[in-house]
Each structure stands twice: as structure tokens, then as C-alpha cells.
C-alpha positions as a Markdown table, in Angstrom:
| # | Residue | x | y | z |
|---|---|---|---|---|
| 1 | Met | 0.0 | 0.0 | 0.0 |
| 2 | Ile | 2.8 | 2.4 | 1.0 |
| 3 | Lys | 4.7 | 1.5 | -2.2 |
| 4 | Asn | 1.7 | 2.2 | -4.4 |
| 5 | His | 1.2 | 5.5 | -2.7 |
| 6 | Lys | 4.8 | 6.4 | -3.1 |
| 7 | Ser | 4.7 | 5.5 | -6.8 |
| 8 | Thr | 1.6 | 7.7 | -7.3 |
| 9 | Val | 3.3 | 10.7 | -5.6 |
| 10 | Arg | 6.3 | 10.2 | -7.8 |
| 11 | Val | 4.2 | 10.1 | -11.0 |
| 12 | Ile | 2.4 | 13.2 | -10.0 |
| 13 | Val | 5.7 | 15.1 | -9.3 |
| 14 | Ile | 7.1 | 14.1 | -12.7 |
| 15 | Ile | 3.9 | 15.1 | -14.5 |
| 16 | Leu | 3.8 | 18.5 | -12.8 |
| 17 | Ser | 7.5 | 19.0 | -13.7 |
| 18 | Cys | 6.8 | 18.2 | -17.4 |
| 19 | Ile | 3.9 | 20.7 | -17.3 |
| 20 | Ile | 6.1 | 23.4 | -15.8 |
| 21 | Ala | 8.8 | 22.7 | -18.4 |
| 22 | Ile | 6.3 | 22.9 | -21.3 |
| 23 | Val | 4.8 | 26.2 | -19.9 |
| 24 | Met | 8.3 | 27.7 | -19.5 |
| 25 | Tyr | 9.1 | 26.8 | -23.1 |
| 26 | Leu | 5.8 | 28.1 | -24.6 |
| 27 | Ser | 6.1 | 31.4 | -22.5 |
| 28 | Ser | 9.6 | 32.0 | -23.8 |
| 29 | Tyr | 8.8 | 31.2 | -27.5 |
| 30 | Ser | 5.7 | 33.4 | -27.6 |
| 31 | Ile | 6.4 | 36.0 | -30.4 |
| 32 | Glu | 4.4 | 35.6 | -33.6 |
| 33 | Glu | 5.9 | 36.9 | -36.8 |
| 34 | Ser | 3.1 | 39.4 | -37.1 |
| 35 | Ser | 3.9 | 40.9 | -33.7 |
| 36 | Ile | 7.7 | 41.2 | -33.9 |
| 37 | Asp | 7.6 | 45.0 | -34.0 |
| 38 | Thr | 5.4 | 45.2 | -31.0 |
| 39 | Lys | 7.6 | 42.8 | -29.0 |
| 40 | Leu | 10.7 | 44.6 | -30.0 |
| 41 | Ser | 9.1 | 47.9 | -28.9 |
| 42 | Glu | 8.3 | 46.3 | -25.5 |
| 43 | Tyr | 11.8 | 45.0 | -25.2 |
| 44 | Leu | 13.1 | 48.6 | -25.9 |
| 45 | Asn | 10.9 | 50.1 | -23.2 |
| 46 | Asp | 8.0 | 50.9 | -25.5 |
| 47 | Glu | 10.1 | 52.8 | -28.0 |
| 48 | Lys | 8.3 | 52.9 | -31.4 |
| 49 | Val | 9.8 | 50.3 | -33.8 |
| 50 | Met | 9.5 | 50.1 | -37.6 |
| 51 | Ile | 10.8 | 46.9 | -39.2 |
| 52 | Val | 12.8 | 47.7 | -42.4 |
| 53 | Asp | 13.6 | 44.2 | -43.5 |
| 54 | Ile | 13.9 | 40.5 | -42.3 |
| 55 | Tyr | 16.4 | 37.9 | -43.2 |
| 56 | Glu | 15.7 | 34.2 | -42.7 |
| 57 | Ile | 18.4 | 31.8 | -41.6 |
| 58 | Gly | 18.2 | 28.1 | -42.2 |
| 59 | Glu | 16.7 | 25.7 | -44.8 |
| 60 | Ser | 14.3 | 23.8 | -42.5 |
| 61 | Glu | 11.0 | 24.9 | -41.1 |
| 62 | Val | 12.6 | 26.0 | -37.9 |
| 63 | Lys | 14.3 | 29.2 | -39.1 |
| 64 | Asn | 16.0 | 31.9 | -37.2 |
| 65 | Leu | 15.4 | 35.5 | -38.1 |
| 66 | Ile | 17.6 | 38.6 | -38.4 |
| 67 | Val | 15.4 | 41.6 | -38.1 |
| 68 | Phe | 16.6 | 45.0 | -39.3 |
| 69 | Phe | 14.5 | 47.8 | -37.6 |
| 70 | Glu | 14.5 | 51.5 | -37.0 |
| 71 | Thr | 13.4 | 53.6 | -34.0 |
| 72 | Glu | 13.2 | 57.4 | -33.6 |
| 73 | Ser | 16.8 | 57.6 | -32.5 |
| 74 | Ser | 18.6 | 54.5 | -33.8 |
| 75 | Thr | 18.7 | 51.6 | -36.2 |
| 76 | Gly | 19.2 | 48.1 | -34.9 |
| 77 | Ile | 19.5 | 44.4 | -35.6 |
| 78 | Ser | 17.7 | 41.7 | -33.6 |
| 79 | Leu | 18.4 | 37.9 | -33.7 |
| 80 | Leu | 15.2 | 35.9 | -33.1 |
| 81 | His | 15.2 | 32.1 | -32.7 |
| 82 | Lys | 12.2 | 30.0 | -33.8 |
| 83 | Gly | 10.9 | 27.4 | -31.4 |
| 84 | Leu | 9.2 | 24.1 | -32.1 |
| 85 | Asn | 5.8 | 25.8 | -31.6 |
| 86 | Lys | 6.6 | 28.0 | -34.6 |
| 87 | Lys | 6.9 | 31.2 | -32.5 |
| 88 | Tyr | 10.0 | 33.2 | -31.7 |
| 89 | Glu | 12.2 | 34.3 | -28.9 |
| 90 | Ile | 14.4 | 37.5 | -28.9 |
| 91 | Asn | 18.0 | 36.3 | -28.5 |
| 92 | Asp | 20.0 | 39.5 | -29.0 |
| 93 | Ile | 19.6 | 43.1 | -30.0 |
| 94 | Val | 22.3 | 45.5 | -31.3 |
| 95 | Leu | 21.6 | 49.2 | -31.7 |
| 96 | Thr | 23.5 | 52.1 | -33.4 |
| 97 | Asp | 22.8 | 55.8 | -33.7 |
| 98 | Lys | 21.5 | 55.6 | -37.3 |
| 99 | Val | 25.0 | 55.1 | -38.7 |
| 100 | Val | 26.2 | 52.3 | -41.0 |
| 101 | Ser | 27.7 | 49.6 | -38.8 |
| 102 | Ser | 28.5 | 45.9 | -38.8 |
| 103 | Val | 27.9 | 43.0 | -36.5 |
| 104 | Ser | 28.6 | 39.3 | -36.6 |
| 105 | Phe | 26.5 | 36.4 | -35.2 |
| 106 | Ile | 27.2 | 32.7 | -35.0 |
| 107 | Val | 24.0 | 31.0 | -35.8 |
| 108 | Asn | 23.7 | 27.2 | -36.3 |
| 109 | Arg | 27.5 | 27.0 | -36.2 |
| 110 | Thr | 27.7 | 29.4 | -39.1 |
| 111 | Asp | 29.3 | 32.9 | -38.9 |
| 112 | Tyr | 27.0 | 35.6 | -40.4 |
| 113 | Ser | 28.5 | 39.1 | -41.0 |
| 114 | Ile | 25.8 | 41.8 | -41.1 |
| 115 | Ile | 26.2 | 45.4 | -42.5 |
| 116 | Phe | 23.2 | 47.5 | -41.5 |
| 117 | Gly | 22.3 | 51.1 | -40.9 |
| 118 | Lys | 20.9 | 54.3 | -42.4 |
| 119 | Ser | 22.6 | 57.3 | -44.0 |
| 120 | Asn | 21.3 | 60.8 | -44.7 |
| 121 | Ser | 22.9 | 60.6 | -48.2 |
| 122 | Met | 22.1 | 58.0 | -50.8 |
| 123 | Ile | 24.5 | 55.1 | -50.8 |
| 124 | Ser | 25.7 | 54.0 | -54.2 |
| 125 | Lys | 27.5 | 50.7 | -53.4 |
| 126 | Leu | 29.7 | 48.8 | -51.1 |
| 127 | Gln | 33.2 | 47.8 | -52.0 |
| 128 | Tyr | 34.4 | 44.7 | -50.1 |
| 129 | Leu | 38.1 | 44.9 | -49.5 |
| 130 | Thr | 39.8 | 41.5 | -49.1 |
| 131 | Gly | 43.5 | 42.1 | -49.6 |
| 132 | Ala | 44.3 | 42.5 | -53.3 |
| 133 | Thr | 40.8 | 41.4 | -54.4 |
| 134 | Gly | 37.3 | 42.5 | -53.6 |
| 135 | Tyr | 33.8 | 42.7 | -54.9 |
| 136 | Val | 31.1 | 45.4 | -55.2 |
| 137 | Val | 27.4 | 45.3 | -54.0 |
| 138 | Asp | 25.0 | 47.9 | -55.5 |
| 139 | Ile | 22.8 | 49.6 | -52.9 |
| 140 | Asp | 21.1 | 52.8 | -54.3 |
| 141 | Ser | 19.3 | 53.5 | -51.0 |
| 142 | Asn | 19.7 | 55.3 | -47.7 |
| 143 | Tyr | 19.4 | 51.9 | -45.9 |
| 144 | Ile | 21.9 | 49.1 | -45.8 |
| 145 | Phe | 21.0 | 45.6 | -44.8 |
| 146 | Ile | 23.4 | 42.9 | -46.1 |
| 147 | Val | 23.8 | 39.4 | -44.5 |
| 148 | Asn | 26.7 | 37.2 | -45.6 |
| 149 | Lys | 28.1 | 33.9 | -44.4 |
| 150 | Ser | 31.5 | 35.3 | -43.5 |
| 151 | Arg | 33.1 | 32.0 | -42.3 |
| 152 | Gly | 35.3 | 33.9 | -39.9 |
| 153 | Tyr | 36.2 | 36.7 | -42.4 |
| 154 | Asp | 37.8 | 39.8 | -40.9 |
| 155 | Gly | 38.2 | 42.6 | -43.3 |
| 156 | Ser | 37.1 | 46.1 | -44.5 |
| 157 | Val | 34.1 | 47.4 | -46.5 |
| 158 | Glu | 34.1 | 50.8 | -48.2 |
| 159 | Ile | 30.8 | 52.7 | -48.4 |
| 160 | Ile | 30.6 | 54.8 | -51.6 |
| 161 | Tyr | 27.9 | 57.5 | -51.8 |
| 162 | Glu | 25.9 | 58.8 | -54.8 |
| 163 | Ala | 27.5 | 62.2 | -54.4 |
| 164 | Pro | 31.1 | 61.5 | -53.6 |
| 165 | Ser | 32.0 | 65.2 | -53.8 |
| 166 | Asn | 29.9 | 65.8 | -50.7 |
| 167 | Asn | 30.5 | 62.5 | -48.9 |
| 168 | Lys | 33.8 | 60.9 | -48.8 |
| 169 | Pro | 33.9 | 57.1 | -48.9 |
| 170 | Lys | 33.6 | 55.6 | -45.5 |
| 171 | Glu | 35.4 | 52.4 | -44.4 |
| 172 | Ile | 34.0 | 50.1 | -41.8 |
| 173 | Glu | 35.6 | 47.0 | -40.3 |
| 174 | Leu | 34.1 | 43.5 | -40.3 |
| 175 | Arg | 34.9 | 41.4 | -37.3 |
| 176 | Ser | 33.6 | 37.8 | -36.9 |
| 177 | Asn | 32.3 | 36.1 | -33.8 |
| 178 | Tyr | 30.6 | 39.1 | -32.2 |
| 179 | Gly | 27.8 | 37.2 | -30.8 |
| 180 | Ser | 26.2 | 33.7 | -30.7 |
| 181 | Ser | 22.9 | 32.0 | -30.8 |
| 182 | Trp | 23.7 | 30.1 | -27.6 |
| 183 | Lys | 20.8 | 31.8 | -25.8 |
| 184 | Ser | 18.4 | 29.8 | -28.0 |
| 185 | Tyr | 19.5 | 26.7 | -26.2 |
| 186 | Thr | 18.9 | 28.0 | -22.7 |
| 187 | Thr | 15.1 | 27.8 | -22.7 |
| 188 | Pro | 14.8 | 24.1 | -23.8 |
| 189 | Leu | 17.8 | 23.3 | -21.5 |
| 190 | Arg | 16.0 | 24.8 | -18.5 |
| 191 | Ser | 12.9 | 22.8 | -19.3 |
| 192 | Ile | 15.0 | 19.6 | -19.6 |
| 193 | Ile | 16.8 | 20.3 | -16.4 |
| 194 | Ile | 13.5 | 20.7 | -14.5 |
| 195 | Val | 12.3 | 17.3 | -15.7 |
| 196 | Val | 15.7 | 15.6 | -15.0 |
| 197 | Leu | 15.9 | 17.1 | -11.5 |
| 198 | Ser | 12.4 | 15.9 | -10.7 |
| 199 | Leu | 13.4 | 12.4 | -11.8 |
| 200 | Leu | 16.6 | 12.4 | -9.7 |
| 201 | Val | 14.9 | 13.9 | -6.6 |
| 202 | Thr | 12.0 | 11.4 | -6.7 |
| 203 | Ser | 14.4 | 8.5 | -7.3 |
| 204 | Leu | 16.6 | 9.6 | -4.3 |
| 205 | Leu | 13.5 | 10.1 | -2.1 |
| 206 | Ser | 12.1 | 6.7 | -3.2 |
| 207 | Lys | 15.4 | 5.0 | -2.4 |
| 208 | Lys | 15.6 | 6.8 | 1.0 |
| 209 | Phe | 12.1 | 5.7 | 2.0 |
| 210 | Asp | 12.8 | 2.1 | 0.9 |
| 211 | Asn | 15.9 | 2.0 | 3.1 |
| 212 | Tyr | 13.9 | 3.6 | 6.0 |
| 213 | Phe | 11.1 | 1.0 | 5.8 |
| 214 | Leu | 13.6 | -1.8 | 5.4 |
| 215 | Ser | 15.4 | -0.7 | 8.5 |
| 216 | Glu | 12.1 | -0.4 | 10.5 |
| 217 | Tyr | 11.2 | -3.9 | 9.3 |
| 218 | Ser | 14.6 | -5.4 | 10.4 |
| 219 | Asp | 14.1 | -3.9 | 13.8 |
| 220 | Leu | 10.9 | -5.8 | 14.4 |
| 221 | Pro | 11.3 | -8.8 | 16.9 |
| 222 | Leu | 11.0 | -12.4 | 15.6 |
| 223 | Asp | 8.1 | -14.6 | 16.6 |
| 224 | Gly | 10.0 | -16.2 | 19.4 |
| 225 | Gln | 11.2 | -12.9 | 20.7 |
| 226 | Arg | 7.6 | -11.5 | 20.7 |
| 227 | Ile | 6.5 | -14.3 | 23.1 |
| 228 | Lys | 9.5 | -13.8 | 25.4 |
| 229 | Gln | 8.9 | -10.1 | 25.5 |
| 230 | Gly | 5.2 | -10.5 | 26.0 |
| 231 | Arg | 4.3 | -8.7 | 22.9 |
| 232 | Pro | 1.2 | -10.0 | 21.1 |
| 233 | Trp | 2.1 | -8.2 | 17.8 |
């Protein structure tokens, strides 16, 4: 009877742990794609956010997003990870004062170099400088949002404006391994830890109670001892 009661309690504890783990996961991955701007605004203390562009990372259904957005005072990049429930979690945000900048993220073991920002003057093109060689990317816009798999590339990029007489070319540095998507693993890891801990704790308690009841049973007198001691039980 005691053993059945103990097993029931253990099953209840494990079920509750699984429910808590699932609730934690779903509450973390709670951002729908249609509400990314609202959630970014809340993340930035209700500062108004306008999404300029979105870049998808990955070839499977579970894709991460790099979101290029603008506020009243800055431009920024946000890395969002997609959960198994097809909703997102904000993993990182990088802000600049509406200037062209660069950042690098390691996502799914791949290094992505990102050039982003806004300029008051029209930008004609970007000239990637990689030693003696390089290549050009046409822009023709005030905004820049370029995502490349850099594979650990460190180098320079020259920004060339539409009116070079008024705006001298600007050079920015690309540095890999700025950030990582390791945060995307913390939520499922916390959920798994809760379940594993509940299994360990209930197993240890079960073993402890077993030892306790066995020791109590071993201390009971034998039939002959009961008669000698005048004990009817």
C-alpha cells in the first residue's frame, strides 16, 4: 500500500515537472511573426519600432530571423530564434545611432556578418576589400542591410555614396564572432533540467524511503522474541 502511494506521488511530481517545463518553453517562445515589431518595442521600453527588413536563416521549417529595424533615434539588428511551436524568442539586439555599422553572429554553427544602418545621403554601393581582391554590391538606397556567411572573415568594407564630392567614402571593419545564438538553447535546456531534476529527486527520495522502511522492518522482533517479550504483535 505504501509502495503504491509512493509511486503515485512520484508520477504526480514528474507530470507536474513536465507541465512546468512545457509552460516555460511556450512562454519563452511566444512571439508571432506578425507581432515582432510590438515585442521589440516592449523590449526597448515601448520605443516605437519600424521593421525595415527581415532575413531568414536556415533551410528547414525552424528558421531563425535577423530583423533590421528603425526607431526614432537608432537603427538596430535583432536575432530571433524560432521554437518548435513556430513562434519566436528574442536572443539578441544590437543598436546604433543611425549610422552604418557591422555585427557578426554565430547561428547554427555558421558565422554571419551583417552590415546595417541608415545614411542621410544616398549610398551607391559597397566595396568589399579583401586584400588584393574585392567585390562590389550595389545599394542605391539610404538603408543598408546585407547578411553574408562570412566563415570567420575579418576585413574592411568601403561605403561609396551617390554624391562622392559631398560625402567621402567611409570604411568600416568586419569582425567575426561578435555574438552567438547560444541563448536559443537556454530555454529548452532549462525545461529539460527541471524534468531531469524531478526524476533524480523522486528517485533519491524513493530509495531513501525504501531504506527507511527496510530498517524499520529489520528492527521488528522475531516470533520467538515476541513471546518472550510478552508482545502480542
